[in-house]
N, C-alpha and C positions, 0 to 999 in steps of 0.2 A: 452497564456503564458504557460511556461513549467518549471518543476523542477524535479530533479532526486535525488535518494539517494540509498545507498546500506546498507543492514542490515545483518551483519555477523551472521550466524546461521547454525547449523548442521541439523536443522529441517525445511529447506526451503519448501519442498513439503507439509509437514503437515501444516505449517503456511499459505501457499497459500490456501489450502483447507479450513482451519478454517475461514480465512477472507472471502472467497467466500461463504461459507455456512452461516455465520453470516449475511452478507449483502444481500444475496440472498432472504431473507425473506422480505426485505424492498425496494430494488431497482433492476433494471435489472442487471444481472450478467451472464457472460459466463466464463466457466473455464474448464480446463482439469488438468491432473496431475502436470503440471509445469507452467501453466499460468492462470491468472485471469484478467478479465476486469470488473471493477465496474463502472457503469454509474450513477452518482449522478446528481441532478439538477444543482449543481455548477460546475461540470466538470467530468473528467474521470480519474480513477486510473488504471494503469496497473501494475500487479505484475508478476515477472518472477522468478521462483525458479531456482537458479543456484547450483553448487556443494556445496558451503559453504556459500551461502548468498542469500538474496532476493534482486532483483533489482526492485526499485519502480520508476515509471514515472507518474507524475501528470500533467494534462493539464486542463486549465480553461481559460475563456474569459478575465478575468482581475485579478489584484493583490489581491483584496479582496476575490474573489471566490477561487483563488488558495490557499490563506492562510487558509480559512475555510476547504478546502479539505485536506490540509496538516495536520491540527489539528485533523480531524476525522480519517484519515488513521494512523497517527503516534500514537495517543492515543490508538486506538484499537490494533494495532500491538504490542505496548509495553505491553499492558494488556495481550494479548494472549501469549506473549513470557516471561511472568513473571519468569518462572523457570530459565531462562538464565541470570537474573539480567541485563537487557538491559539498555544501555545508550541512551539518546536522539539521534536522527538521525542527521547526517550532510548532509544538502541539498545543491545542487548546487543553485546558485542565479537564480531567475526567469528570463527567457529569452523569 
């Protein structure tokens, strides 16, 4: 199953790095200046820094795992982007 969301931000590259570094202490992570792949037990999160946003893609085997992955990624991203007064993300329906 898969879902995606876009997070508007002027700090896309910095937030990608922050997410990768934070989770890199706990799970396998690959990243460069504009991309990160976070491999959790419940699924995989891909983060792509674009010019004015982050594009997030989450993949998991079932709806329960996908929802847990969404909760982890979204809660951390909103915390790390607190200076921007972020709103909850609007995710595409799982497919």
